[in-house]
C-alpha positions as CSV (number, residue, x, y, z in Angstrom):
1,X,-0.2,-0.2,0.3
2,X,1.0,3.2,-1.0
3,X,0.6,4.5,3.1
4,X,3.3,1.7,4.0
5,X,6.1,4.1,2.2
6,X,5.1,7.4,4.3
7,X,4.9,5.4,7.7
8,X,8.3,3.6,7.1
9,X,9.6,7.1,5.8
10,X,8.4,8.1,9.7
11,X,10.2,5.3,11.4
12,X,13.5,6.4,9.6
13,X,12.8,10.0,10.6
14,X,12.0,9.8,13.7
15,X,15.2,7.2,14.4
16,X,17.4,9.8,12.6
17,X,16.2,12.8,14.5
18,X,16.6,10.6,18.0
19,X,20.4,10.3,17.0
20,X,20.9,13.4,15.7
21,X,19.6,14.8,19.1
22,X,21.8,12.3,20.8
23,X,24.7,13.4,19.0
24,X,24.1,17.0,19.2
25,X,23.8,16.8,23.2
26,X,27.3,15.3,23.2
27,X,29.1,18.1,20.9
28,X,27.5,20.5,23.5
29,X,29.0,18.8,26.6
30,X,32.5,18.6,24.4
31,X,32.0,22.1,23.9
32,X,31.2,23.4,27.4
33,X,34.4,20.8,28.2
34,X,37.0,22.7,26.0
35,X,35.9,26.3,27.1
36,X,36.6,25.3,30.9
37,X,39.7,24.0,29.9
38,X,41.0,26.6,27.6
39,X,40.2,28.5,30.5
40,X,42.1,26.8,33.1
41,X,45.0,26.9,30.3
42,X,44.7,30.3,29.9
43,X,44.9,30.7,33.5
44,X,47.9,28.0,34.5
45,X,49.8,30.2,31.5
46,X,49.6,33.3,33.8
47,X,51.3,31.3,36.8
48,X,54.3,30.7,34.9
49,X,53.3,27.5,32.8
50,X,54.6,28.5,29.0
51,X,52.6,24.9,27.8
52,X,49.7,26.6,29.4
53,X,48.9,29.3,26.5
54,X,49.9,26.7,24.0
55,X,47.3,24.4,25.1
56,X,44.7,26.8,25.8
57,X,44.9,28.2,22.1
58,X,44.3,24.4,20.8
59,X,41.7,24.0,23.3
60,X,39.8,27.3,22.1
61,X,40.5,26.6,18.5
62,X,38.7,23.0,19.4
63,X,36.1,25.1,21.0
64,X,35.4,26.9,17.8
65,X,35.8,23.5,15.7
66,X,32.9,22.1,18.0
67,X,30.5,25.6,18.1
68,X,30.5,25.0,13.9
69,X,29.7,21.0,14.4
70,X,27.1,21.9,17.0
71,X,24.9,24.7,14.5
72,X,25.8,21.6,11.4
73,X,23.9,19.4,13.3
74,X,21.0,21.9,14.5
75,X,21.0,22.3,10.6
76,X,20.3,18.7,10.0
77,X,17.6,18.2,12.7
78,X,15.9,21.3,11.2
79,X,15.7,19.5,8.0
80,X,14.7,16.3,9.5
81,X,12.1,17.5,11.7
82,X,11.1,19.3,8.1
83,X,11.0,16.1,6.8
84,X,8.9,14.5,9.2
85,X,6.3,17.8,9.3
86,X,5.6,16.7,5.5
87,X,5.0,12.8,6.0
88,X,2.6,13.8,8.7
89,X,1.1,15.8,6.1
90,X,1.3,12.8,3.9
91,X,-0.4,10.5,6.4
92,X,-3.6,12.6,7.4
93,X,-4.4,12.7,3.6
94,X,-4.5,8.7,4.2
95,X,-6.8,8.7,7.3
96,X,-10.3,9.4,7.7
97,X,-10.7,13.1,9.1
98,X,-12.4,13.7,12.5
99,X,-15.3,16.1,12.7
100,X,-15.8,18.7,15.4
101,X,-18.6,16.2,17.2
102,X,-16.1,13.3,17.6
103,X,-14.9,13.2,21.1
104,X,-11.2,14.3,21.8
105,X,-11.3,15.6,18.1
106,X,-10.0,19.0,19.3
107,X,-7.6,17.5,21.7
108,X,-6.4,15.3,18.8
109,X,-6.3,18.5,16.5
110,X,-4.2,20.5,19.2
111,X,-2.3,17.6,20.2
112,X,-0.9,17.2,16.3
113,X,-0.5,20.9,15.4
114,X,2.1,20.8,18.9
115,X,4.1,18.1,17.2
116,X,4.3,18.4,14.1
117,X,5.8,14.7,14.0
118,X,2.2,13.8,14.4
119,X,-0.6,13.6,11.4
120,X,-2.8,16.1,11.4
121,X,-6.1,15.9,10.1
122,X,-6.0,17.0,6.9
123,X,-9.2,19.5,7.1
124,X,-7.2,21.3,9.9
125,X,-4.8,22.3,7.1
126,X,-4.0,26.3,7.6
127,X,-3.8,26.9,4.0
128,X,-7.1,26.1,3.0
129,X,-7.2,28.5,0.0
130,X,-10.4,30.8,1.3
131,X,-8.6,33.9,-0.2
132,X,-9.0,32.3,-3.5
133,X,-12.5,31.6,-4.0
134,X,-14.2,34.0,-6.4
135,X,-17.4,35.4,-5.5
136,X,-18.5,35.5,-9.3
137,X,-17.7,31.6,-9.5
138,X,-20.0,29.8,-7.9
139,X,-17.9,26.7,-8.9
140,X,-15.6,27.0,-6.2
141,X,-18.5,26.8,-3.5
142,X,-20.3,24.6,-5.0
143,X,-17.6,21.9,-5.9
144,X,-15.6,22.7,-2.6
145,X,-12.3,23.6,-5.1
146,X,-11.5,26.5,-2.0
147,X,-12.2,27.2,1.6
148,X,-12.5,24.3,4.3
149,X,-12.7,20.6,3.5
150,X,-12.0,21.9,0.1
151,X,-9.9,20.3,-3.1
152,X,-7.2,23.0,-2.7
153,X,-7.2,22.1,1.1
154,X,-6.6,18.6,0.6
155,X,-4.0,18.8,-2.5
156,X,-1.9,21.9,-1.2
157,X,1.7,21.2,-0.8
158,X,2.9,24.6,-2.2
159,X,5.3,26.8,0.7
160,X,5.4,30.0,-1.4
161,X,2.4,32.5,-2.2
162,X,3.1,32.1,-5.7
163,X,2.7,28.1,-5.9
164,X,-0.2,28.5,-4.2
165,X,-2.2,31.6,-6.7
166,X,-0.3,28.9,-9.8
167,X,-2.2,26.0,-7.6
168,X,-5.7,28.2,-7.3
169,X,-5.7,29.1,-11.0
170,X,-5.3,25.5,-12.3
171,X,-8.0,24.4,-10.4
172,X,-10.8,26.5,-12.7
173,X,-13.7,24.9,-14.2
174,X,-12.8,26.6,-17.7
175,X,-10.3,24.0,-19.4
176,X,-6.7,25.3,-20.8
177,X,-5.2,23.4,-24.1
178,X,-4.6,20.2,-24.0
179,X,-0.8,20.6,-24.5
180,X,-1.1,22.4,-20.9
181,X,-3.0,19.7,-19.2
182,X,-0.8,16.9,-20.6
183,X,2.3,19.0,-19.4
184,X,1.3,18.4,-15.8
185,X,0.2,15.2,-15.9
186,X,3.5,14.5,-17.3
187,X,5.1,16.3,-14.1
188,X,2.6,15.2,-11.7
189,X,3.0,11.3,-13.1
190,X,6.7,12.4,-12.4
191,X,6.5,12.8,-8.9
192,X,3.9,9.6,-8.3
193,X,6.3,7.6,-9.6
194,X,9.4,9.0,-7.6
195,X,7.8,9.6,-4.2
196,X,11.2,9.8,-2.7
197,X,11.8,12.5,-4.6
198,X,9.1,14.5,-4.1
199,X,9.4,14.2,-0.4
200,X,13.0,15.5,-0.5
201,X,12.0,18.3,-2.3
202,X,8.7,19.6,0.2
203,X,11.6,18.7,3.2
204,X,13.7,21.4,1.1
205,X,10.4,23.8,0.7
206,X,9.3,22.9,4.2
207,X,12.2,25.0,5.7
208,X,11.2,28.4,3.5
209,X,8.8,30.2,5.6
210,X,5.1,29.7,5.4
211,X,3.6,32.0,2.3
212,X,6.9,33.1,1.4
213,X,6.2,35.9,-1.0
214,X,9.5,36.3,-3.8
215,X,7.5,38.9,-6.0
216,X,9.3,42.3,-3.7
217,X,12.9,41.1,-4.3
218,X,12.3,39.6,-8.1
219,X,10.5,43.0,-9.0
220,X,13.1,44.7,-7.1
221,X,16.6,43.2,-8.5
222,X,14.7,43.3,-12.1
223,X,13.9,47.0,-11.5
224,X,17.1,47.8,-10.0
225,X,18.7,45.8,-13.4
226,X,17.7,48.9,-15.1
227,X,18.9,52.4,-14.7
228,X,17.1,55.2,-12.6
229,X,15.3,56.4,-15.6
230,X,14.4,52.8,-16.7
231,X,16.5,52.2,-19.1
232,X,19.6,49.6,-19.4
233,X,22.2,51.1,-17.6
234,X,24.4,51.9,-20.4
235,X,22.0,53.2,-22.5
236,X,21.4,56.2,-19.6
237,X,24.3,57.6,-18.6
238,X,23.5,61.1,-18.4
239,X,20.3,60.5,-16.8
240,X,18.3,62.3,-18.7
241,X,14.8,61.1,-19.9
242,X,13.2,61.2,-23.7
243,X,11.5,64.3,-23.0
244,X,14.9,66.3,-22.1
245,X,14.4,66.6,-18.6
246,X,16.7,65.6,-16.1
247,X,15.6,62.8,-14.2
248,X,15.5,63.3,-10.5
249,X,16.1,59.8,-9.2
250,X,19.1,59.5,-7.5
251,X,21.7,56.6,-8.1
252,X,21.8,53.9,-5.8
253,X,25.8,54.5,-5.5
254,X,25.9,58.0,-6.5
255,X,28.8,58.9,-8.0
256,X,30.9,55.9,-6.6
257,X,31.0,54.2,-9.9
258,X,35.3,55.2,-9.9
259,X,35.2,53.7,-6.5
260,X,33.7,50.4,-7.2
261,X,36.0,49.7,-10.2
262,X,39.2,51.0,-8.6
263,X,39.1,52.4,-5.4
264,X,37.6,49.5,-3.6
265,X,40.5,47.3,-4.5
266,X,43.6,50.1,-4.6
267,X,42.7,52.2,-1.3
268,X,42.8,49.2,1.0
269,X,45.9,48.0,-0.7
270,X,47.6,51.1,-0.2
271,X,45.9,51.6,3.2
272,X,47.9,48.2,3.9
273,X,51.0,48.8,2.7
274,X,51.6,52.2,4.3
275,X,50.7,50.2,7.5
276,X,53.6,48.0,6.5
277,X,55.8,50.7,5.4
278,X,55.2,52.7,9.1
279,X,55.8,49.4,11.0
280,X,59.9,49.2,9.8
281,X,59.9,53.1,10.0
282,X,60.1,53.7,6.5
283,X,57.2,56.3,6.6
284,X,55.4,57.8,9.2
285,X,52.4,56.4,11.2
286,X,50.1,59.2,10.4
287,X,49.4,57.9,6.3
288,X,48.7,54.9,6.5
289,X,46.0,56.4,9.2
290,X,44.9,58.8,7.1
291,X,44.0,56.1,4.3
292,X,42.1,53.8,6.4
293,X,39.9,57.2,7.9
294,X,39.6,57.8,4.2
295,X,38.1,54.5,3.6
296,X,35.7,54.9,6.5
297,X,34.7,58.3,5.7
298,X,33.9,57.1,1.8
299,X,31.6,54.6,3.7
300,X,29.6,56.9,5.6
301,X,29.5,59.0,3.1
302,X,28.2,56.5,0.7
303,X,26.2,54.9,3.8
304,X,22.7,55.8,2.5
305,X,22.9,55.0,-1.3
306,X,24.5,51.7,-0.3
307,X,21.6,50.9,2.2
308,X,18.9,51.6,-0.5
309,X,21.0,49.2,-2.6
310,X,21.2,46.3,-0.3
311,X,17.9,46.7,0.5
312,X,16.0,44.2,-1.6
313,X,18.2,41.7,0.0
314,X,17.7,42.5,3.7
315,X,16.9,39.2,6.1
316,X,16.9,37.4,2.5
317,X,20.7,35.1,2.7
318,X,18.4,32.3,4.4
319,X,15.6,32.1,2.2
320,X,18.1,32.5,-0.8
321,X,20.2,29.5,0.8
322,X,16.8,27.7,0.5
323,X,15.9,28.3,-2.7
324,X,19.7,27.3,-3.8
325,X,19.2,23.8,-2.4
326,X,15.8,23.4,-4.3
327,X,17.3,24.8,-6.9
328,X,20.7,21.8,-6.9
329,X,18.4,19.2,-5.8
330,X,16.6,19.5,-9.3
331,X,19.5,20.1,-11.2
332,X,20.8,17.0,-9.7
333,X,17.3,15.0,-9.9
334,X,17.1,12.3,-12.8
335,X,13.6,13.2,-14.5
336,X,12.2,11.2,-16.8
337,X,9.4,13.2,-18.0
338,X,9.6,15.7,-20.5
339,X,8.2,18.3,-18.7
340,X,10.8,18.4,-15.4
341,X,13.5,17.6,-18.1
342,X,12.7,20.9,-19.7
343,X,12.5,23.0,-16.4
344,X,15.9,20.9,-15.6
345,X,17.7,21.8,-18.5
346,X,16.4,25.3,-18.5
347,X,17.9,26.2,-15.0
348,X,21.4,24.0,-15.7
349,X,21.8,26.1,-18.4
350,X,21.7,29.5,-16.6
351,X,23.2,28.3,-13.5
352,X,20.1,28.8,-11.2
353,X,21.5,27.1,-8.2
354,X,25.0,28.2,-8.6
355,X,23.8,31.9,-9.5
356,X,21.2,31.6,-6.0
357,X,24.6,30.4,-3.7
358,X,26.6,33.8,-4.9
359,X,23.5,35.7,-4.5
360,X,22.8,34.3,-1.3
361,X,26.7,35.1,0.0
362,X,26.4,38.5,-0.6
363,X,23.0,39.2,0.8
364,X,24.9,37.4,4.1
365,X,27.8,39.5,3.8
366,X,25.9,42.6,3.4
367,X,24.0,41.9,6.1
368,X,26.5,41.6,8.4
369,X,26.7,45.8,8.2
370,X,23.8,45.9,10.3
371,X,26.3,45.1,13.8
372,X,27.5,48.6,14.0
373,X,31.2,47.2,15.4
374,X,31.6,45.0,12.5
375,X,30.8,47.8,9.9
376,X,32.8,50.7,11.3
377,X,35.5,47.9,11.4
378,X,35.4,46.3,7.9
379,X,34.7,49.7,5.8
380,X,38.1,51.0,7.6
381,X,40.4,48.2,6.9
382,X,38.4,46.6,3.2
383,X,35.7,49.2,2.3
384,X,33.4,46.6,2.9
385,X,30.5,47.8,1.6
386,X,31.9,48.9,-2.0
387,X,33.3,45.3,-2.2
388,X,29.7,44.2,-1.2
389,X,28.0,46.5,-3.4
390,X,30.6,45.7,-6.5
391,X,29.6,41.7,-6.1
392,X,25.8,42.4,-6.3
393,X,25.8,44.6,-9.0
394,X,27.8,42.4,-11.1
395,X,24.8,39.8,-9.9
396,X,22.4,42.0,-10.5
397,X,23.6,43.4,-14.1
398,X,23.9,39.1,-15.1
399,X,21.1,37.6,-13.8
400,X,18.9,40.0,-12.2
401,X,16.3,39.4,-15.0
402,X,16.2,35.5,-14.7
403,X,15.1,35.8,-11.4
404,X,11.7,35.9,-12.1
405,X,11.5,32.8,-14.4
406,X,13.6,30.5,-11.9
407,X,11.5,31.0,-9.0
408,X,8.4,30.6,-11.6
409,X,10.0,27.4,-12.3
410,X,10.1,26.7,-8.2
411,X,6.1,27.7,-8.1
412,X,5.3,25.4,-11.2
413,X,7.0,22.1,-9.4
414,X,5.2,23.1,-6.3
415,X,1.7,23.0,-8.7
416,X,3.0,19.8,-9.9
417,X,4.0,18.4,-6.4
418,X,0.4,19.3,-5.3
419,X,-1.3,17.7,-7.9
420,X,0.4,14.5,-7.2
421,X,-0.9,14.6,-4.2
422,X,-3.8,12.3,-5.1
423,X,-1.5,9.6,-6.7
424,X,0.6,9.2,-3.6
425,X,-2.3,8.8,-1.5
426,X,-5.0,6.9,-3.2
427,X,-4.8,3.3,-4.1
428,X,-6.9,4.0,-6.8
429,X,-6.4,6.9,-9.0
430,X,-5.9,7.7,-12.8
431,X,-4.7,10.1,-15.4
432,X,-7.5,11.5,-17.1
433,X,-7.9,10.5,-21.4
434,X,-8.9,14.0,-22.6
435,X,-11.1,13.2,-25.7
436,X,-12.1,14.8,-29.2
437,X,-15.2,15.4,-31.1
438,X,-18.9,15.4,-29.1
439,X,-19.1,16.0,-25.5
440,X,-18.7,12.5,-24.0
441,X,-17.7,12.1,-20.5
442,X,-16.8,8.1,-19.4
443,X,-15.9,6.6,-15.5
444,X,-15.5,3.6,-14.0
445,X,-15.6,3.8,-9.8
446,X,-15.2,7.6,-9.7
447,X,-14.6,8.4,-5.9
448,X,-14.1,12.2,-4.6
449,X,-10.7,12.2,-2.9
450,X,-12.9,14.5,-0.2
451,X,-13.8,11.2,1.4
452,X,-11.3,8.7,3.1
453,X,-11.0,5.5,0.5
454,X,-11.9,3.0,2.8
455,X,-15.7,5.2,2.7
456,X,-15.9,6.1,-1.0
457,X,-17.9,4.3,-2.8
458,X,-17.3,4.1,-6.3
459,X,-19.7,4.8,-9.2
460,X,-19.6,4.5,-13.5
461,X,-20.6,7.3,-15.8
462,X,-21.1,7.4,-19.1
463,X,-22.8,10.3,-20.5
464,X,-22.7,11.9,-24.0
465,X,-24.0,15.2,-25.7
466,X,-27.6,15.0,-24.0
467,X,-29.5,15.2,-20.5
468,X,-29.4,13.0,-17.9
469,X,-32.5,13.4,-15.1
470,X,-31.3,11.8,-11.2
471,X,-34.0,10.8,-8.8
472,X,-33.4,9.4,-5.8
473,X,-34.7,9.9,-2.0
474,X,-32.8,12.3,0.3
475,X,-29.2,11.0,1.3
476,X,-29.0,8.4,-1.3
477,X,-26.0,9.9,-3.0
478,X,-27.2,12.1,-5.9
479,X,-25.1,15.6,-4.8
480,X,-22.2,13.9,-4.0
481,X,-22.3,11.8,-7.8
482,X,-22.7,15.5,-9.6
483,X,-19.9,16.9,-7.2
484,X,-17.9,14.0,-7.6
485,X,-18.1,14.0,-11.8
486,X,-17.6,18.0,-12.1
487,X,-14.8,18.2,-9.8
488,X,-13.1,15.3,-11.2
489,X,-13.7,16.9,-14.6
490,X,-11.6,20.1,-12.7
491,X,-8.7,18.0,-11.7
492,X,-8.5,16.7,-14.8
493,X,-8.0,20.3,-16.4
494,X,-5.7,20.9,-14.1
495,X,-3.5,18.0,-14.8
496,X,-4.1,16.5,-11.7
497,X,-4.6,12.6,-11.7
498,X,-8.5,11.7,-10.5
499,X,-10.2,8.5,-7.6
500,X,-11.4,6.6,-10.4
501,X,-10.4,3.4,-11.9
502,X,-10.8,4.9,-15.5
503,X,-11.6,8.4,-16.6
504,X,-12.3,10.2,-20.0
505,X,-13.9,13.0,-21.5
506,X,-13.8,15.9,-23.7
507,X,-12.7,19.4,-22.2
508,X,-16.0,21.2,-21.6
509,X,-16.4,24.3,-19.1
510,X,-18.1,23.3,-15.7
511,X,-21.1,25.2,-14.9
512,X,-23.0,24.4,-12.0
513,X,-26.3,25.3,-9.6
514,X,-25.4,23.2,-6.3
515,X,-25.5,25.4,-3.3
516,X,-27.4,28.5,-4.2
517,X,-27.6,30.7,-1.3
518,X,-30.0,33.9,-0.7
519,X,-27.8,37.3,-0.5
520,X,-29.7,39.5,1.7
521,X,-27.3,42.6,1.3
522,X,-28.1,42.7,-2.8
523,X,-32.3,41.3,-2.2
524,X,-31.7,37.7,-3.8
525,X,-33.6,35.0,-2.6
526,X,-32.6,31.2,-3.1
527,X,-34.5,30.6,-6.2
528,X,-33.6,33.9,-8.0
529,X,-30.2,33.1,-7.1
530,X,-30.7,29.9,-8.8
531,X,-32.5,31.4,-11.7
532,X,-29.2,33.9,-12.4
533,X,-27.2,30.7,-12.5
534,X,-29.8,28.8,-14.8
535,X,-29.7,31.9,-16.7
536,X,-26.0,31.6,-17.2
537,X,-26.4,28.2,-18.5
538,X,-28.6,29.3,-21.1
539,X,-26.4,32.2,-22.2
540,X,-23.3,30.0,-22.2
541,X,-25.3,27.2,-24.9
542,X,-26.1,30.2,-27.0
543,X,-22.4,30.9,-27.2
544,X,-21.6,27.2,-28.7
545,X,-19.1,26.2,-26.3
546,X,-19.0,22.6,-24.9
547,X,-20.7,22.6,-21.5
548,X,-20.9,20.0,-18.5
549,X,-23.7,21.9,-16.5
550,X,-24.7,20.3,-13.3
551,X,-27.8,21.1,-11.2
552,X,-29.1,20.0,-7.8
553,X,-32.6,19.9,-7.3
554,X,-33.4,22.1,-9.8
555,X,-36.1,25.3,-8.4
556,X,-36.1,23.8,-5.0
557,X,-36.9,27.2,-4.3
558,X,-40.2,27.6,-5.3
559,X,-43.8,25.8,-5.2
560,X,-44.2,22.9,-7.3
561,X,-46.6,23.6,-10.0
562,X,-43.8,26.3,-11.0
563,X,-41.2,23.8,-10.4
564,X,-42.1,21.7,-13.0
565,X,-42.9,24.0,-15.4
566,X,-39.9,26.3,-15.6
567,X,-37.9,22.9,-14.8
568,X,-39.2,21.1,-17.9
569,X,-38.5,24.3,-20.1
570,X,-35.2,24.8,-19.0
571,X,-34.1,20.9,-19.4
572,X,-35.8,21.2,-22.9
573,X,-33.4,24.4,-23.6
574,X,-30.6,23.2,-22.0
575,X,-30.6,19.5,-24.3
576,X,-28.0,20.9,-27.0
577,X,-25.6,18.4,-28.7
578,X,-22.5,20.6,-27.1
579,X,-23.7,20.1,-23.6
580,X,-23.8,16.9,-21.3
581,X,-26.5,18.3,-18.7
582,X,-26.9,16.3,-15.5
583,X,-30.3,17.2,-13.1
584,X,-31.4,16.3,-10.3
585,X,-34.8,16.6,-8.7
586,X,-37.4,14.5,-6.5
587,X,-40.0,15.9,-9.2
588,X,-40.9,12.2,-10.4
589,X,-42.9,14.1,-13.4
590,X,-39.8,15.5,-15.3
591,X,-38.8,12.1,-15.8
592,X,-41.8,12.0,-18.4
593,X,-39.5,13.9,-20.6
594,X,-37.8,10.6,-22.0
595,X,-41.3,9.7,-23.6
596,X,-41.8,11.8,-27.1
597,X,-39.9,14.6,-26.5
598,X,-37.4,13.9,-29.2
599,X,-34.4,14.7,-27.1
600,X,-31.4,12.5,-25.8
601,X,-32.9,12.7,-22.1
602,X,-32.4,9.6,-20.0
603,X,-33.4,8.8,-16.5
604,X,-31.3,7.5,-13.3
605,X,-31.6,7.0,-9.9
606,X,-30.6,6.0,-6.7
607,X,-32.2,4.4,-4.2
608,X,-32.7,2.8,-0.3
609,X,-33.5,-0.1,1.1
610,X,-34.6,-1.5,4.9
611,X,-33.1,-3.5,7.0
612,X,-34.6,-4.5,10.6
613,X,-36.5,-1.4,9.6
614,X,-33.5,0.6,9.5
615,X,-32.7,2.6,6.5
616,X,-29.9,1.7,4.3
617,X,-28.2,3.3,1.0
618,X,-25.8,1.6,-1.8
619,X,-25.3,4.7,-3.2
620,X,-24.6,2.9,-6.9
621,X,-26.2,4.9,-9.8
622,X,-28.9,2.9,-11.5
623,X,-31.0,3.4,-15.1
624,X,-34.5,4.3,-15.0
625,X,-36.6,6.5,-12.3
626,X,-37.1,5.8,-8.6
627,X,-39.9,4.6,-7.5
628,X,-39.5,5.2,-3.3
629,X,-39.2,8.1,-1.5
630,X,-37.9,8.3,2.6
631,X,-39.1,11.4,3.4
632,X,-41.9,10.2,6.3
633,X,-39.1,7.9,7.3
634,X,-36.8,10.8,8.2
635,X,-38.9,12.8,9.9
636,X,-40.5,9.8,11.9
637,X,-36.3,9.4,12.9
638,X,-36.3,13.3,13.6
639,X,-38.8,12.7,16.1
640,X,-41.2,15.0,13.9
641,X,-43.9,12.5,12.5
């Protein structure tokens, strides 16, 4: 079973983490002993023991070495903890979700959130995509695409804001080009077939800040690659706009171009040379003193300009190092599919990982200047600000405009990793086949990923252009069936696998009327809200666009006579050669539309049965019309009758 892979990985990670903690504890103990011993050694040297000084220096060097090893050990622990958190999220998608009514549900969720190594109910993942739910897109709510207990919440492995936005855009009821769908299928299949590779990338991504937004640094570096007037620096040396007016933006480095080219290297060399000459008495000590004073004066004079130059890098060194590790992993991976191979080739060609490593180093060096003591010493001796600025300017000129493409590649990888979730956590899953020609939708054993696989009841489908009228008693599975088919179509358009033995369809825009609600602020009743959705369907039909229409309990918000009259007229209107229309209803009168109308309309139904005076459902779609009802039974069960 696919779950077994993640259970084995969890046990292995727990064992590694425990060993790491023990090793880190030993390093801390040795570090402390080395420091104490160094103190005693230096104290002994003050009492006349000459060997104490040498021993103290050696022990102090050992202390520094152990500090560095402890830092590496802590980073390794952080990576292993991130791996455990990713595994816990994967395992959460296998288990049936807890409900708030279950005993201990709140306590279990709180414990899981406190310990990232424990499985967390996937319906409590913080990234549920609510922000991406469109008010003008009823499918987002009808099909549970976004929000609590949604497809997005189940799928999303994205750690960056850009990745989450791309995933939300991919979950669209409007199909993109087939080439786009197939490319994403290829990429998602890559990570389904190689779960260890996917786990490794997700582990590295987990170390990024949650919801990390790369847009500010991308904008800053792309715009900074141009001159202050918006032209390439080589074309804008005079800083004069095309209309002849002077550009009033101050260059980030001001007039320090010459200093960056020559002075940043020449002045420190002259200063240290003068210091050496002064040490042997060849010149007065005042000369090197003046040269070092000149260096710190220049650094202070250009403090504002240099600070503005480094602004995009402020606090970014750690995140950039994380991205460098991600790109290095992608560049070194062995991919089978064309989608990831093409992405890998582009990143390798640009040297993305190496370039980001350099930028992360520059950002770390520039960040050191925030320490006042370091700023004064480093700039007095080495013109530190100008050394960092020169390296940053070279990087920005060469790579500044490429950063957006690199980070966009990672955002797309996050989408592919998320789309692979169903294939990684469901035993029965398949990539949909995209058909040509007239509208068609065929499925074998289709279910929804929002229900645990052990509890989901698979159903079949075989629909072509026309209308299917689905009747059945309450709670028999009609609405779930509509949602399953329509949501599976959306997953197919995103490039994800669906929960089915087989699934094939022609790309059709999905329009729904399932969860139509009133809007008091706009004076819209439930019935009128449904009318607006039906109107949208009629207008789309007139455009000739292939449509998959899902209408649940048509016109349930009005009286039975008007409902039946309106429903019959609507079904006739929507039954077109470009549409597959699925309609559920409790009105058996609509089933008569199959007789003598000459329209491709068929009846299907769900039904219930009774055992020992208990109602039972099999949730299986059957051909023909329903002949049973259960409203009176449910009213009695509720104590109303």
